[in-house]
N, C-alpha and C positions, 0 to 999 in steps of 0.2 A: 385518535384518528379520527376521521368524520365518518358516519355507514356509507352503506354503498346506497345508489337509489335503487332501487326495490320498485319490481311491477305491482300486478294489480293481486298477484299470487304469492306476495313475498319474497321471491327469489331477484334476481337478478335483473335489470332490464335493459334487451338488446342490444337497441340505440344505445345503453351509456358503454355499455361494454367494448360494441364493436369502436366506438370513440377513444376510451379509453386506450386499447389494443391499437387505435390506429395511429398511434403513436411510437409506436417500433418501428425501425425499417426491415423491409423484408425486397429480400432479393426475391429478384423473378424469375422465373420458370416455366418453359413447357413441358410437358411430360408428355412423350408420345407412346405408341408400338402400335403396332399390327395385328389388326385385325383379321378374322373371315371379310369381311365388307370393305377391307383396304384400311386405311392408314386412321386410325384416331388420338387423337391430343386437346388437351384442355391447361388453361394455365394453372400457377399454380406459385402461392407467396410464401408457402410452409417447407419448406424444403430444405434439407438439415444434414451432417454426419452423423452416423449413430457409433461407427467401430469399426475400429486402425485393424482389430485383427480377430475377427476374419475385417473385410472392407465393405462394409453396409449405411448404407443411406438410409434415408426413410421423406417423403413427406404426405401429408392427411389431401385428404379427396372427399369432398362432400357427397354425400349417400343418393344424392338427387342427380351429379349431373348426370347429363345420357353417355356420355364418352367414356367416364370411369368403370362400365360394364365391362367395355372390347380389352381396354386398356388391364383389367383384372386380367380378365379371362386369359390375356393372350399369355399369363405369367411373366415378360417381359417386357421391358419402360426403359425407355433410353429421357434422361432428363437433359432439355438444349437453357443451360444461362444463358438466359439473352442476355445483350451489350446494352449500353443508354445509348445508339440509331436504334432499338427495335422493339420500340413504344407499340408502331402499328402494328408487329408479331403480335405482342402482347393479346392486344384489344382483339385480332381476330380469333384469338385460338381462347378468349374469356368470353367472349358474345355465344348466344345461343342458338344453335343451328348450323343448318347453312356447310358447305364442301372448306374448310380450315383448310385445306394442304392449298386449292386452284390461288397460281400465285406464288406459291411460298417453296421454294427449291428444299429438295432433300434429295437424301441417301441412304439403304438400309447398313443401319449399327452393323457388326457382328453378330449380334441373337435377331438381326432380321426390322427393329424399330427404327423407326425412322429420327434421320440427325436432320436436326435445321441448318441448312446453308449456313455461313457467317455470323452463329453463336461464339459467343464468351467461349465456353467453353462446352462437355458434352461428358454424362458419364451414363455410361451402357448395361445394366440390368437385368438380373435371374430375379423372378418374386421369391422373396425367403420367408413374409410373415405379413398377415392380413390381423389388423388388431380394431375390435370398434370400437369409435369413442365418440360416446352422443349422434351427432346430424353428419360428423362424419367416417373413415375409413383411416389408419397408419398404416400406407405402407412400409414392408422396413425391404430395402432392394439387396444382395448380394453385385458388389459389384464385380463384374467382367469386367474391362475397357471403358477406357477415361482418357479425356486432352485437353488440354486448353489451344483453340486455333486464335483467339488475336488476344497476344500479349502488353498490347498498347494501351485498350480501350476500358473502360469500369464499366460494371455490372447496371442493368439498369437495379430503377428506385424504387418501390412505394411506399410511401409516406403519407399517414393524414390525408387518404382521400384521390392523391394526387403520385407522376411520375414523377422522379430529381434523378440525377449521378449522384457517382463522387467524387468527391476530389478529389489527387492525390498530394 
């Protein structure tokens, strides 16, 4: 087995880490919540299922995100699973600053969190736990409601620094 590429401090080089893990495709979601100053949202590629009983899901949020504190403090969030034709929506929510909801249609889910229009699926949650994880926090949500909106389309995927789609 080859030696890992190390940085000058003897740890794993961040660029090499990103390159290797970039070879694992991820689905693309937008996590939203309603804050005191209005809706907040961020693009997330680390969404995952945790448990069936009770129904739990999770995602990783960068501690430096300007939108994560609003979502965390809301105590509720909605995971919007993007469809293959929603790369533009992902780019809006991945960008720093600006009004991310301008021109993006949405309506409140049962928790009050924004459910984006025309997403592939959505999962509305109450925060169950938050765990420290390096430069991220892992948020675990208890599922309150969920559904599939678009049954025939595939998901938006992220792979090796670019967006793509899944062919059935």
